[in-house]
N, CA, C and O of each residue as an XYZ file, in Angstrom:
356
protein
N      90.167    129.889     61.158
C      91.395    130.342     60.556
C      92.401    130.676     61.655
O      92.079    131.305     62.662
N      93.602    130.238     61.423
C      94.747    130.623     62.239
C      95.846    131.018     61.260
O      95.814    130.614     60.098
N      96.809    131.796     61.717
C      97.916    132.163     60.837
C      98.768    130.947     60.497
O      99.005    130.655     59.325
N      99.223    130.246     61.518
C     100.120    129.088     61.360
C      99.709    128.008     62.346
O      99.098    128.324     63.367
N     100.023    126.736     62.078
C      99.748    125.676     63.045
C     100.669    125.789     64.256
O     101.770    126.332     64.167
N     100.203    125.272     65.377
C     101.026    125.221     66.577
C     102.026    124.069     66.448
O     101.909    123.229     65.557
N     102.994    124.044     67.336
C     103.969    122.944     67.337
C     103.268    121.614     67.565
O     103.616    120.620     66.928
N     102.289    121.577     68.461
C     101.552    120.333     68.717
C     100.800    119.866     67.472
O     100.761    118.669     67.188
N     100.215    120.781     66.742
C      99.508    120.405     65.519
C     100.477    119.880     64.468
O     100.149    118.950     63.732
N     101.644    120.457     64.396
C     102.650    119.983     63.442
C     103.169    118.603     63.812
O     103.352    117.755     62.938
N     103.409    118.370     65.096
C     103.929    117.068     65.534
C     102.961    115.956     65.153
O     103.385    114.900     64.684
N     101.682    116.179     65.346
C     100.689    115.165     65.030
C     100.376    115.001     63.559
O      99.657    114.078     63.175
N     100.909    115.887     62.729
C     100.542    115.871     61.310
C     101.294    114.833     60.492
O     100.802    114.392     59.453
N     102.476    114.437     60.944
C     103.286    113.494     60.183
C     103.968    114.103     58.974
O     104.475    113.370     58.125
N     103.993    115.424     58.873
C     104.631    116.091     57.743
C     106.134    116.213     57.959
O     106.605    116.284     59.094
N     106.870    116.237     56.873
C     108.300    116.514     56.932
C     108.512    117.999     57.203
O     107.592    118.804     57.057
N     109.739    118.355     57.601
C     110.047    119.746     57.926
C     109.824    120.704     56.762
O     109.480    121.866     56.978
N     110.014    120.237     55.546
C     109.885    121.114     54.383
C     108.451    121.192     53.851
O     108.212    121.864     52.848
N     107.501    120.528     54.494
C     106.108    120.548     54.067
C     105.301    121.508     54.937
O     105.598    121.680     56.120
N     104.295    122.121     54.358
C     103.426    123.038     55.089
C     102.100    122.361     55.419
O     101.559    121.598     54.618
N     101.593    122.648     56.597
C     100.266    122.194     56.981
C      99.288    123.304     56.608
O      99.334    124.396     57.173
N      98.410    123.020     55.661
C      97.469    124.023     55.151
C      96.145    123.991     55.899
O      95.478    125.017     56.037
N      95.768    122.821     56.378
C      94.513    122.661     57.100
C      94.603    121.460     58.001
O      95.473    120.606     57.830
N      93.700    121.393     58.967
C      93.730    120.296     59.929
C      92.320    119.966     60.374
O      91.559    120.847     60.772
N      91.975    118.673     60.304
C      90.718    118.172     60.867
C      91.038    117.595     62.235
O      91.890    116.715     62.362
N      90.360    118.086     63.248
C      90.509    117.552     64.598
C      89.150    117.040     65.049
O      88.199    117.809     65.191
N      89.071    115.761     65.268
C      87.815    115.156     65.678
C      87.863    113.659     65.497
O      88.917    113.078     65.241
N      86.718    113.053     65.633
C      86.591    111.609     65.455
C      85.827    111.382     64.154
O      84.663    111.769     64.045
N      86.475    110.754     63.161
C      85.791    110.513     61.884
C      84.498    109.712     62.088
O      84.396    108.909     63.016
N      83.537    109.934     61.230
C      82.251    109.243     61.343
C      82.410    107.730     61.388
O      81.639    107.043     62.058
N      83.399    107.213     60.683
C      83.604    105.764     60.616
C      84.168    105.189     61.906
O      84.233    103.968     62.053
N      84.580    106.041     62.846
C      85.181    105.567     64.102
C      84.355    105.940     65.335
O      84.828    105.799     66.462
N      83.153    106.405     65.131
C      82.330    106.859     66.262
C      81.487    105.725     66.826
O      80.618    105.168     66.156
N      81.777    105.406     68.079
C      81.000    104.411     68.822
C      80.804    104.962     70.217
O      81.773    105.341     70.873
N      79.576    105.012     70.679
C      79.317    105.596     71.981
C      79.758    107.052     72.016
O      80.380    107.510     72.974
N      79.425    107.755     70.966
C      79.909    109.121     70.751
C      79.110    110.108     71.595
O      78.037    110.559     71.195
N      79.646    110.434     72.763
C      79.037    111.478     73.581
C      80.094    112.080     74.501
O      81.127    111.465     74.765
N      79.828    113.251     74.968
C      80.719    113.953     75.890
C      82.114    114.190     75.302
O      83.122    114.071     75.998
N      82.153    114.522     74.024
C      83.426    114.864     73.381
C      83.294    116.252     72.760
O      82.190    116.721     72.483
N      84.419    116.889     72.552
C      84.414    118.189     71.903
C      83.922    118.052     70.469
O      84.098    116.998     69.858
N      83.307    119.101     69.920
C      82.868    119.024     68.519
C      84.061    118.965     67.572
O      85.155    119.427     67.894
N      83.827    118.391     66.410
C      84.869    118.350     65.387
C      85.232    119.777     64.979
O      84.433    120.706     65.094
N      86.463    119.913     64.501
C      86.951    121.247     64.147
C      87.865    121.141     62.936
O      88.724    120.262     62.872
N      87.674    122.041     61.976
C      88.584    122.167     60.837
C      89.222    123.551     60.932
O      88.533    124.564     61.051
N      90.541    123.570     60.876
C      91.278    124.825     60.912
C      92.047    124.985     59.611
O      92.717    124.056     59.160
N      91.951    126.156     59.014
C      92.775    126.508     57.856
C      93.882    127.429     58.344
O      93.664    128.263     59.224
N      95.078    127.275     57.767
C      96.224    128.074     58.180
C      96.532    129.097     57.085
O      97.136    128.789     56.058
N      96.089    130.325     57.352
C      96.102    131.395     56.357
C      97.480    131.678     55.786
O      97.642    131.726     54.567
N      98.472    131.866     56.640
C      99.808    132.229     56.155
C     100.422    131.092     55.341
O     101.123    131.344     54.361
N     100.171    129.858     55.731
C     100.684    128.713     54.979
C     100.058    128.667     53.586
O     100.749    128.446     52.592
N      98.749    128.877     53.526
C      98.054    128.875     52.231
C      98.559    130.024     51.357
O      98.853    129.830     50.178
N      98.656    131.211     51.935
C      99.109    132.365     51.160
C     100.541    132.185     50.659
O     100.897    132.687     49.593
N     101.358    131.471     51.427
C     102.763    131.312     51.043
C     102.950    130.445     49.796
O     103.992    130.524     49.145
N     101.962    129.627     49.456
C     102.101    128.776     48.268
C     101.279    129.285     47.092
O     101.267    128.669     46.026
N     100.587    130.416     47.286
C      99.728    130.967     46.245
C     100.272    132.301     45.753
O     100.833    133.083     46.521
N     100.097    132.546     44.463
C     100.598    133.811     43.906
C      99.483    134.791     43.541
O      99.751    135.972     43.319
N      98.247    134.320     43.476
C      97.130    135.210     43.143
C      95.960    134.943     44.087
O      95.912    133.915     44.762
N      95.019    135.884     44.123
C      93.811    135.676     44.924
C      93.038    134.449     44.440
O      92.463    133.708     45.237
N      93.036    134.250     43.138
C      92.358    133.081     42.564
C      93.001    131.787     43.068
O      92.299    130.823     43.372
N      94.332    131.764     43.156
C      95.041    130.596     43.698
C      94.655    130.358     45.155
O      94.461    129.217     45.574
N      94.545    131.442     45.923
C      94.161    131.323     47.337
C      92.774    130.704     47.452
O      92.573    129.786     48.246
N      91.829    131.188     46.682
C      90.470    130.642     46.732
C      90.437    129.168     46.345
O      89.726    128.379     46.968
N      91.198    128.792     45.324
C      91.254    127.397     44.896
C      91.872    126.528     46.005
O      91.389    125.429     46.276
N      92.923    127.019     46.630
C      93.578    126.251     47.691
C      92.687    126.109     48.920
O      92.675    125.060     49.564
N      91.947    127.155     49.243
C      90.988    127.071     50.354
C      89.943    126.004     50.053
O      89.641    125.170     50.906
N      89.388    126.029     48.839
C      88.384    125.021     48.446
C      88.963    123.609     48.539
O      88.337    122.706     49.095
N      90.158    123.432     47.992
C      90.778    122.104     47.990
C      91.112    121.635     49.405
O      90.955    120.456     49.724
N      91.569    122.552     50.245
C      91.930    122.186     51.612
C      90.698    121.834     52.424
O      90.718    120.865     53.183
N      89.634    122.597     52.283
C      88.392    122.274     52.992
C      87.849    120.927     52.522
O      87.412    120.117     53.339
N      87.873    120.687     51.232
C      87.419    119.390     50.705
C      88.224    118.257     51.321
O      87.656    117.245     51.733
N      89.537    118.417     51.388
C      90.429    117.407     51.957
C      90.087    117.155     53.431
O      89.990    116.006     53.861
N      89.908    118.226     54.194
C      89.645    118.074     55.634
C      88.254    117.504     55.900
O      88.089    116.714     56.830
N      87.261    117.880     55.116
C      85.915    117.310     55.269
C      85.957    115.809     54.954
O      85.267    115.020     55.599
N      86.756    115.422     53.973
C      86.903    113.993     53.652
C      87.459    113.228     54.856
O      87.051    112.093     55.101
N      88.379    113.829     55.606
C      88.871    113.184     56.834
C      87.718    112.959     57.817
O      87.667    111.925     58.483
N      86.803    113.911     57.909
C      85.627    113.776     58.772
C      84.811    112.538     58.396
O      84.246    111.867     59.260
N      84.759    112.245     57.090
C      84.000    111.083     56.622
C      84.816    109.793     56.632
O      84.345    108.758     56.160
N      86.043    109.847     57.170
C      86.815    108.630     57.379
C      87.881    108.333     56.356
O      88.514    107.281     56.439
N      88.113    109.202     55.397
C      89.158    108.971     54.396
C      90.517    109.357     54.962
O      90.664    110.430     55.548
N      91.508    108.491     54.791
C      92.870    108.822     55.209
C      93.629    109.415     54.019
O      93.136    109.409     52.891
N      94.836    109.925     54.287
C      95.590    110.609     53.224
C      95.900    109.704     52.032
O      95.760    110.158     50.897
N      96.316    108.442     52.227
C      96.557    107.604     51.038
C      95.295    107.420     50.180
O      95.376    107.418     48.951
N      94.139    107.266     50.824
C      92.884    107.145     50.072
C      92.569    108.419     49.304
O      92.122    108.369     48.158
N      92.804    109.558     49.939
C      92.550    110.841     49.274
C      93.509    111.040     48.111
O      93.118    111.551     47.062
N      94.754    110.642     48.290
C      95.733    110.742     47.199
C      95.290    109.911     45.996
O      95.388    110.353     44.851
N      94.799    108.697     46.274
C      94.375    107.835     45.169
C      93.137    108.387     44.455
O      92.901    108.078     43.287
N      92.352    109.203     45.161
C      91.172    109.828     44.569
C      91.497    111.178     43.935
O      90.644    111.793     43.295
N      92.729    111.629     44.116
C      93.128    112.917     43.562
C      92.650    114.102     44.369
O      92.490    115.201     43.838
N      92.421    113.879     45.661
C      91.917    114.955     46.549
C      93.045    115.373     47.485
O      92.859    116.260     48.319
């Protein structure tokens, strides 16, 4: 958990200025791993203040955390954002 993404994380996200980054998967997806050694471990970061800013209740926060983790874990398995959108994730 971090409060907000860094500028570097935002630049790499491809989001517009009016969009919030709620979570971020940093790593090499399973579908792209060849000769996988001597690299940092994969990492998923949730951005607490961003999530809280779009939620009005504790229940909303919990649902958004679940949905964001699901989305980021899917990136680990090689799904890109258009694929996740088509799956409703």
